[in-house]
N, C-alpha and C positions, 0 to 999 in steps of 0.2 A: 576451535576458533570462536570468537565472540560474534556470533551471527546477529546481524541487524535486520536486513530486508532480503526478500527473495523475489525472483522473477521467473515466470514460466516461459521457456523457449519451446514453442510448439513444433518448430521445424526439426529440432533434435530430441524432443521429448525429455528435456532435462530442466531442473531448477538451477538458477544461478543465485548465489548468496554473497552478500558483502560481509566483511569482517571489520567491526568497529574497533580497530586497533591502529594507533598512529604509525606503528612500524611495519604494518603489513600492507603491501601494495597489490595484493592479489584479490581476485574474485574467484569463487569456487563453484564448480559444477557438481551437482548432486542428483542422484537417482530419485525421481519424484515418488516412487513407490517404496523402495527399500530404505531410502534415506542414507545410502552409502555415498561416501565422497569419491567422485570419479576422476576429477582433475582440478587443477588450479591454473589461472591465467594471470600473469603479471601486467599491471597497468603502469605506464609512465606518468606518475602523478605530477601535478603542479605544486612543486615543493614550496613550503612556507615555514618560517621559524616556529610558528605555533600550530603546525599542521596536526589535525586530528584525523579520525578515521572515515571510511566510507559508510554512508548511511543507506539512502534509498537506491533501489535498482529496479528497472523494468525493461522488458524486451519489446521492441517494436517490430511486429511481423512485416510491416511495409518495407522498411529499410533493412531488416534483419540485423539491426544494431541494438546495442544495449545503452541505456541512459542511466547514469549513476550520479548521485550527489555525494560530495565530500565536504566535510566541515573543518574549518580552521578556528583557532581561538582557544582560550583557556577560561574565560569568565563570561558572564552574561553581557558584559559591556563590549566585548570585542569579538563575538562570534561572527563569522562570515562563511559563505558557502559557495561552491562551484558545481556546475553541471558538466559532466563529461558525456560525449557521444563516442562510443568505442565499438569496434568490431568484436565478434565472439572469439577472435584470436588475440585480443588485447591491444590492437592498434588504435591509437587515439585519433578520431576524426575531427573533433572540435572540443574546445573547452570554453565555457562562458561563465561569467559571474551569475550566481543565482540570486533572485530578489529575496529569497528567504535568508534571514539572519542565521538561523539554525535549521538548515534544510534536512528534512527527514524523508517522508514518502515522496515518490515520483511515479508518474504514470503517463504513458504515451497513448493517445486515443485519436485516430484519424490524423488530422493536420495540426493537432494541438498537443503540447506537452504541459502537464500540470505538476507543480511542486508544492509540497506541504511545508509550512514553517512552524516548527514546534514553539518558538518563542512568541510569535504574534498570533498563533492559532488561526491562520488564514491559509487559503489556497491561491497561488498565483499560477499564471499560465503563459506559455510562449507559443509562437507559431513554429511549425515544422515545415521544411527542414532547416530553416535558418537559425533556430533557437533565439528568436527575437522576442524578448520579454516586453519590450517597450510598446509593442502594438496591442497587447492584450492584458497588460498588467495595470492594476490588480483585477482579479476576478471577484469583484465586490459582492456579487450575488452568491458566491460560494464561500461564506465565512462560517467558522465553527463557533458555536455559542456556548459550549461547555467551558468551565473555568477550572484550570489547574496549572501549576507551575511547570509540570512536564505533561504535555498533552498529546496532540496528534503525532502519530508515527507513520507506519506504512499505509499506502492506499492502493485500492484496486477497484475494478468495476464489475458488477454482476449484471450481465446482459439479460438474464432471465427475470430478475426483479426490476431491472432498469434503475439501479441505484449504485452509489459509491459505497464501498466497504472501507472503513477506517479503523485501524488498530489504535487504541487510545489508552494511555497509562496515566492514571490519576495520582500524581505525586503532590504533596504539600510539603515543601522543604525537602527533608530526607525521608519522609514517611510515605510509604506506598499504601494508598487507600484502596486501590483496586485497579483492575485492567478490564477493558471492554472492547467489544466489537460494536462500532457505531454504524448504523444505516443512515446515509445522507441522501436527501432529495437531490437529484442531478441538476435541477434548475435553480432552486433557492439555496441549497446547501443546508437546509433545516435538518436537524436531527430527528429522524422518524422513530428510531428506537435504539436501545442499547442492551447488549447482553453481557453479563459478567463472564470472564474467562478464567477458568481454573484447571489445573492438571492435578488430579488426585486431591491430596490435601494441601498442595502448595499453590498459593496464589501466584499467578505468573506476572512477569513484567513484560508485556507484549511489545513487539517492535515491528516486525514485518507482516505484510498482508499481500496475498496473491490469490486470485480466483483460479479455480481448476476448471478449464473448459471441456474436459474429457468426459465421456459417458453421458448417461441419461439423467443422472442425479444433479444436484446443485451443491457443490462443496467448495471449500477454500482451504488454503494453507495459512498458518500464522507462525512466526518465530516468537519464542518466548525465552526469557532468562529466569530460571527458577531461583528460589531463595538460596539454594546451594551453589549457585553460580554457573550451572551448566546451561548451555544453549540447546534448545530443542525446536524441532519443527513439528507442529501439531496439525491435524486435519479436523476440520469442523464442517458440520452439515448446515446448508443454507436453504434447503428445500422448503422448510416450514418457517422461514424467517417471517417476522411480524409484518413487514411491509407488504409481503405477498399474500398474506392470509387475511380473509375477510373477518370482520368482527362478529358477524352473525350469519346464519344460513338464510338463504332466500326462501320465503314461504309465500304460498298463494292462497287466497281466500275468495271463493270456496275452493275446496281441494280438488274438485272436478272442474276442469276448464275445457271449453270447446273452442278450437281455433278456426273452425270452418272446414271446408273441403280442400284437401291438399293432394297434389299429384305425388304419386310414389316415385322413388328413384332419387 
């Protein structure tokens, strides 16, 4: 299937994936380590004549529900998006219009839901559980400053670095210039750093982004479409990410320093 975004469900230890295909109403359950397809769940979609596929997906551990974005439209002039709140068995809890024209990434954090707009290159947010975008829209302090016709995709949050992780594909027209992992400041939205993403000799067209909260390391998953058209889930290391690494080591002069008398223990 044409994987777009992924979500980690810590309660069942599985990845959920969306399929960016207009005729596919399913989301898919995947083993996070082996990458094998475990199951699929059908969603009752809000049908539209120009319905396109599912894009962003994230799991909310508070409600134990999934949040999904769906895109409708055929051209840049008529894109529109919806946000679904669904159970892990596929029951639709709520559908609301997304403020994103072409909604890609989505992320639930505390009492806030944020959505990424590929067309406007901005991040909007809504309050949970009501999915009310009017109260917090737009999140003007979280705007993306890179420029590309196809830009931001999946989004996640790295609690160890304290930053957003954004999958970003730099298209100009139909030319793929490169794909990146962007580190964003959680307050200003400023781009702190960018890493090019490649698999072997194939430059990837990245889409999905999800943080892996398991274990002592700092890692994440990304989905990518290779030049051959295959969908892949790749694992990347974040432990040595630039935002968390100092630019220089701390030095003391003189090298012998006396701090006084200290109690032991």
